[in-house]
C-alpha positions as CSV (number, residue, x, y, z in Angstrom):
1,T,0.2,-0.1,0.0
2,R,2.7,2.3,0.4
3,T,4.1,1.9,-2.8
4,A,0.4,3.0,-4.5
5,I,0.3,5.8,-2.2
6,E,3.7,7.2,-3.3
7,F,3.0,6.5,-7.0
8,Y,-0.2,8.4,-6.8
9,E,0.7,11.3,-5.0
10,S,3.3,11.0,-7.4
11,A,1.3,11.0,-10.0
12,I,-1.1,13.9,-8.7
13,K,2.4,16.0,-8.1
14,T,2.9,15.7,-11.5
15,G,-0.3,17.2,-13.2
16,N,-3.9,17.0,-12.0
17,D,-4.3,13.0,-12.8
18,C,-7.7,12.4,-11.5
19,E,-7.7,9.2,-11.4
20,A,-5.2,9.4,-9.0
21,M,-6.6,11.6,-7.1
22,Q,-9.7,9.3,-6.6
23,N,-7.6,6.2,-6.2
24,L,-5.5,8.0,-3.2
25,A,-8.8,9.1,-2.1
26,D,-10.4,5.2,-2.0
27,I,-6.9,4.4,0.4
28,Y,-7.1,6.5,2.5
29,L,-11.1,6.2,3.1
30,R,-10.1,2.7,3.3
31,H,-7.5,1.0,4.2
32,S,-7.4,1.8,8.4
33,V,-3.7,1.9,8.5
34,H,-3.0,5.0,6.0
35,K,-7.0,6.1,7.1
36,N,-6.9,10.0,7.0
37,I,-10.7,11.2,6.2
38,E,-9.5,14.5,5.6
39,R,-6.6,14.0,2.9
40,S,-9.6,11.1,1.5
41,L,-12.0,14.2,1.3
42,E,-9.6,16.8,-0.5
43,L,-8.5,14.5,-3.1
44,Y,-12.5,13.6,-3.6
45,Q,-13.0,16.5,-3.8
46,K,-10.6,18.6,-6.2
47,A,-10.5,15.0,-8.5
48,A,-14.9,15.6,-8.2
49,E,-14.2,18.7,-9.7
50,L,-11.7,18.2,-12.4
51,G,-14.9,16.1,-13.4
52,N,-14.0,12.8,-12.4
53,I,-17.6,10.7,-11.9
54,T,-16.5,8.9,-9.4
55,A,-15.1,11.5,-7.6
56,Q,-18.4,12.7,-8.1
57,I,-20.9,9.8,-6.7
58,K,-18.9,9.1,-3.6
59,L,-18.1,12.3,-3.0
60,A,-22.9,12.5,-2.9
61,E,-22.3,9.5,-1.6
62,L,-20.4,11.0,1.2
63,F,-22.8,13.8,1.7
64,E,-25.7,11.9,1.9
65,T,-24.6,9.8,4.8
66,G,-22.5,11.7,6.3
67,I,-18.5,9.8,7.6
68,D,-18.9,9.1,11.9
69,T,-17.2,12.3,13.4
70,Y,-15.5,13.6,10.4
71,L,-18.3,14.8,7.9
72,E,-22.3,15.7,9.3
73,P,-24.5,15.1,6.6
74,D,-25.4,17.4,3.8
75,I,-28.5,16.7,1.7
76,A,-28.1,19.3,-0.3
77,S,-24.3,18.6,-2.3
78,A,-25.3,14.9,-2.1
79,I,-27.7,16.1,-4.6
80,K,-25.4,19.1,-6.3
81,W,-22.9,16.3,-7.0
82,Y,-25.0,13.4,-8.4
83,R,-26.5,15.6,-10.6
84,C,-22.5,16.7,-11.7
85,A,-22.5,12.7,-12.5
86,M,-26.0,11.3,-13.9
87,K,-24.7,13.1,-17.3
88,E,-22.4,10.1,-17.8
89,S,-23.4,8.1,-14.7
90,L,-27.5,6.0,-14.6
91,V,-25.6,5.3,-10.8
92,A,-26.0,8.6,-9.7
93,K,-29.0,9.2,-11.6
94,N,-30.7,6.4,-9.5
95,N,-29.2,8.0,-6.0
96,L,-30.3,11.3,-6.8
97,A,-33.7,10.0,-7.5
98,V,-33.5,8.1,-4.1
99,V,-32.6,10.9,-2.5
100,L,-35.2,13.2,-3.7
101,L,-37.5,10.7,-2.2
102,H,-36.5,10.3,0.9
103,H,-34.5,13.6,1.9
104,F,-37.3,16.4,0.5
105,D,-40.9,17.5,2.5
106,D,-41.0,21.0,0.8
107,D,-41.7,20.8,-2.2
108,T,-42.8,16.5,-2.5
109,D,-44.9,16.5,-5.7
110,K,-41.7,18.4,-7.8
111,N,-39.4,15.8,-5.8
112,F,-41.4,13.0,-6.6
113,E,-41.6,14.0,-10.1
114,E,-38.5,14.4,-10.9
115,A,-37.2,10.8,-9.1
116,V,-40.2,9.0,-10.7
117,T,-38.7,10.5,-14.2
118,L,-35.1,10.2,-12.9
119,L,-35.8,5.9,-12.4
120,R,-37.1,5.9,-15.2
121,E,-33.8,7.3,-17.4
122,A,-31.7,4.8,-14.9
């Protein structure tokens, strides 16, 4: 794992390699020895901003559920990142539909209609 971390860090330093950012973020999020939630979130954010669909979906999922004491759920941010990713991902469309159905009461009819449309497309 140390070698992978060094490889990805090097790839990130030499350019905006958003796939390397996303892969390194995965390691920092999941690896028990090398866990670094803050760095993971930073890398997902940067890769997502550069258009990495996988990072956009992962960031949306993390905002949707939160991470223990590191990140409170933020449904508006989850929706933002699912919307960015849904242009290229049926998974993002599906996840956005579920979020719209479960998390918003203020405009239930509108959310329901959009969710149904997204589920049909997915």
